[in-house]
C-alpha positions as CSV (number, residue, x, y, z in Angstrom):
1,M,3.0,11.6,6.9
2,D,0.5,9.3,5.3
3,N,-0.8,6.7,7.7
4,G,-0.4,3.9,5.1
5,I,3.3,4.7,4.7
6,L,3.7,4.8,8.5
7,A,2.0,1.4,8.9
8,Q,4.2,-0.1,6.1
9,I,7.4,1.1,7.7
10,L,6.4,-0.2,11.2
11,R,5.3,-3.6,9.7
12,N,8.9,-4.2,8.5
13,P,10.8,-6.0,11.2
14,D,14.2,-5.1,9.8
15,L,13.4,-1.4,10.0
16,C,11.9,-1.7,13.5
17,S,14.9,-3.4,14.9
18,M,17.5,-0.7,14.1
19,G,17.8,1.0,17.4
20,H,16.0,4.3,16.6
21,G,13.4,3.7,19.3
22,Q,10.6,2.6,16.9
23,D,7.6,0.9,18.4
24,A,5.2,-0.8,16.0
25,D,2.6,-1.4,18.8
26,T,2.2,2.3,19.5
27,G,2.8,3.5,16.0
28,N,5.9,5.4,17.1
29,L,8.8,6.0,14.7
30,G,11.1,7.0,17.5
31,M,14.0,9.0,16.1
32,G,12.4,8.6,12.7
33,W,10.1,11.5,13.6
34,L,13.2,13.7,14.1
35,Y,14.7,12.8,10.6
36,Y,11.3,13.4,9.0
37,A,10.8,16.7,10.8
38,L,14.3,18.0,9.8
39,A,13.4,17.4,6.1
40,R,10.0,19.0,6.6
41,M,11.3,22.0,8.5
42,Y,14.5,22.9,6.5
43,Q,13.1,21.7,3.1
44,P,16.5,20.8,1.7
45,R,17.0,20.2,-2.1
46,H,19.4,17.4,-1.5
47,V,20.2,15.1,1.5
48,V,23.2,12.8,1.6
49,C,23.2,9.9,4.1
50,I,26.4,8.1,4.5
51,G,26.1,4.7,6.3
52,S,22.6,3.8,7.4
53,W,22.7,-0.1,7.6
54,R,19.2,-0.9,6.2
55,G,18.2,2.6,5.1
56,F,15.8,3.8,7.9
57,V,17.3,7.3,8.1
58,P,17.3,7.9,4.3
59,L,13.8,6.5,4.1
60,M,12.6,9.1,6.7
61,F,14.4,11.9,5.0
62,A,12.9,10.8,1.6
63,Q,9.4,10.7,3.0
64,G,9.8,14.2,4.4
65,M,11.1,15.5,1.1
66,H,8.3,13.7,-0.7
67,D,5.8,15.4,1.5
68,N,7.5,18.7,0.8
69,G,7.0,18.1,-2.9
70,H,10.7,18.4,-3.8
71,G,14.2,17.2,-3.0
72,R,16.3,14.0,-3.4
73,V,18.2,11.7,-1.2
74,T,21.6,10.1,-2.0
75,F,22.3,7.0,0.1
76,I,25.9,5.9,0.3
77,D,26.6,2.8,2.4
78,P,30.0,1.3,1.9
79,G,29.2,-1.4,4.5
80,M,25.8,-2.4,3.1
81,V,24.3,-5.3,4.8
82,D,23.7,-8.2,2.5
83,D,22.3,-10.9,4.9
């Protein structure tokens, strides 16, 4: 994962307060590393994320698939936050 992308994600307070164990001070994506690793390891053509509040999980899958050079993410969130 590109360090610039990592820094950009960790600078976003909405993404860092989602309960996935992220820690901007240490540069740790918490559970985000797992979602990213699953995309890198299994190299899916398509991932569907249903319900993710602000989109942290689909973002991590999308970054992994981008780094793979292929794939797409469909994000469905019927309870999308609009605050």
